[in-house]
N, C-alpha and C positions, 0 to 999 in steps of 0.2 A: 553401431546404434541398433542394430540388431537384439545383441549380447545387453547392452545395459538396460532396454526397456523387456527385456525377458530378465534378469531381475528386479528392475523393478516392481513388473508385477509377483514372482515370487516373493519379495519384503511387506507389500500389500497383501498377501493373501495370511501369510504368516500373522498380521495382525488385526485379522476382522475382529467383531465389529471397530469401525475405525471409525476416529472424527476426524478433521480435516480442518486446522485453522484458516479459513478462503477470507482474502483479501477483495478478489476479483482479477485482482491483477495477474501477469505474464505466469509466474513459477506456481502461485497458488493455484488457478485456474487449468492448471495441467496438471497440477498434485490430484486436483477434485476430477479430473476429469478421467485421468487413467483408474483413478479409486472407481468409478461408478463406472467405466467399463468390468474393472474386475470383479466386483464388489458387489454390485447394485448397489440393495436397498439395507448392500452391508456397513454403507458410508453413510457419515454422515456431515459436512461442509456447516462451519460455526463464525458465522461472521459477527465482530463487535463493535456495535454502535453507538458512537460518541459524538461529541460535540468537535474533534477531528477529522471525522470524514465527511468528504465533502454531500450533498442529496444527492446531487449526478452519479457520485460513486459508487453511490448503497443499491442507485436502485437500476444501477448497471452490473453491478455484479449479478445482483443477482437473477434478471434479464439472462448474463450468461451462463452461468448454473441452467435455472430454467431452460435457452436451451439446450445441452447435450442430456438432461433429464434430471441430478444430481438436487436432493435435499439440499438446503439451507434454510440455516434455525440461527435468526435476529438475535445475538444477544448484548442487551445495553449490560456496557463496561461505566466503570467507575474511577478512572483515573485521574478526572477531571478534581475528583475529593481529596486526589493526594497530593499533600502539599511538595514531596519529592518531586514529582513528575511536572508539578506547577511553575516550580524555581526555574526549570529547564534547565537544566544541567544536560553536560556533556554524553550520557551516560539517561536520559529522560527516554530513551524507544524502551530499556530494559524495562523501565515501571508497565510502562502500555501493554508491553509483553506479558510483563507475569500476571500482572488481571487478570487478561484475558489466558493466560492457562491454567490459571485459579478456576475461572470458571468452567474453562473446558473439566480441567480435572474433573471438579465435582463433578457435571454432569456424566462422566465417564462412567466414578463409581456409580449414583446418581441408578446406570442405568444401562447398565452393564457390556459397557463399548471397553476395549484392551489395552487399547494405546491413542494418542494422539502422535497427530503431522505435524507438521507446513513446511511452507514448500524454499527452505534455502537449497542454492544449489549446488554442485562441486567448482563452482567460481569466485562465489561469496567466503571471504579470509573472516571463517570464526572469531579468529581476534581481537576484527576491528566492528564489529556486528554485538554490540548489547542486548536486543532481540536473541543470543546467541546463548548466552548467557542463560539467561532469563531458561532458553529450553533446556539447557543441558539441567538444567535446578529443577527443572518439570520431569524430567526422565521421554521429552517430547524426540518422537524421530523426524529428522529429515531422511527423509526415501530417496527426493531426487538425488542426495548429494553421495549418496549411500551406495545409488545406482551410477554414478559419475555422470551423471549429466552435466554440464557446463549449459551455457547459458543462452547461449547461441543452439548448442541441441534440445534444448527448451521450445522456445520457440519452430525452431523447423517441426519438433514430432508437434505442436501445438498447429502447424501450417496446416501435417497434412490431415490432421484431425477436422480440420473445416476451424479452428477456431478466432471467436476474434479476435482476442490479448495477440495473439500470435506477434505482430508488430509493434503491440500499443507498446507507447516510451513509459519508464515508468515513472510513478505518480505515490510518491511517498505521502505520510498525512499533512495535515493545513500546518500544521503545530510544527513542521520542518521548515516550513516557512519567516518560524520567532527567532533572531539569532540567540544560543543560547547564553547563558544566563537571562533573558532577559523573557520578564515573566508572560506565562502562557495564561494566557488569558480567554474566556469565552465571547469579549468581544474584541480583543484584537482576531482571531477564529472566522467570527464572521466577517469581521470584515476582509479578510484574506479572502473567504471563498465568493464575499461580493467580487471583489478584485478580476480572481481570476474569470469568472463564468462569463465576467461582460470582455474579460482581454479572449477569451476562446470564444465572442458571439460575435468577433472581428474577425474568424480564420483562422487564430494562432490556433495549432501544432502542440510544440513543446516550449515550455514557455513556466517561469515561475512568478509572481507577484512576489516578494519578497519586503518584510514590516516589517520597520523603523521603528523606533520608538523618540518620543518626544514629547512636545509640547505639543505637538500637533504631530501624529501618527502619519505616517510618509511608508510612498511603497516604492519598492527599487521591482524594478523592470528587466528581467532579461527572458532574451528569445534565441530562439536558437538561432545557428551562424545562420545556417538557411534560407534564414526566414526576417533578417535585420533588415531587404532593403522594401517588404512590404512592411514592418517597423516605421521606416522614415517617411514613408508615405499614407501613414493614417495615428503621425504620432500625436496631434492635434489635439484630433478625436479620440486617441488611449487615455491621453493627461484629464483631458477634460471630464470624462466620462469616470474616470477613478476617481478624480476628486469628488461629481457627483456620488460615490458611491462611498465618501463619507473620509479617503485620503487628504490630509495636509496635506502635502508638499509630492510631486510624484516629480525621482532620477530615471535616465533609460544607462542600464545598462551598456556601456561600451562595446563591451566582447562577449558580450549577449550570455545564451544561459550556456554552463556547464557544470558539471552533475558537480556534483561536493558543492559548490560558488554560490 
């Protein structure tokens, strides 16, 4: 770990001043914190604000960065104006990341930043991540990956630095709740956000509210296996609350939450 951290610091120093694509997740928070520790005011985080980012997540991301003193700028992205994104193909994330990197590239050119970086780690399979393709096209650095830091090591480092994201679960954008091929709409995104806020209010920590298209939009609820017992106890309240949020019907996934499903 010591060698990897030293390598990470050297990579960051070699590319100052630096822009960091920041989402508030485990990896990007660790990267921004590392860059701030090494570069101080010579690093700025950029967070993409779009309908697919929950309002809660945006606020929490800004609070996390403020907690370790990093500067973060909020940039409104326009992927919801791109039909290639809205039709929701399997590589939807490519168009989202390309939009963000386009904005960041312009900021870098206008303000003299040397490079752009994002939080891919050494465990992330680049060939399976459309965002990695966009990063390659825009020559975006992946310092955590370059330093050989795995996901567990990123969490370990975050814990050592006291970052509140150290043990945070993965939280991809709201568009990921809509099955590929089902159009992404602002209405569907807003419905999912309301639904997940309600599920969170019941005390669940790791879960998804999947959007089901139909005459009446439905919800497929997945919670972590170790929270299934609590779900059984509160099923009636959960289903009623989701209907009040705007879902026409509610399904409970008996297998619980599984990554990528």
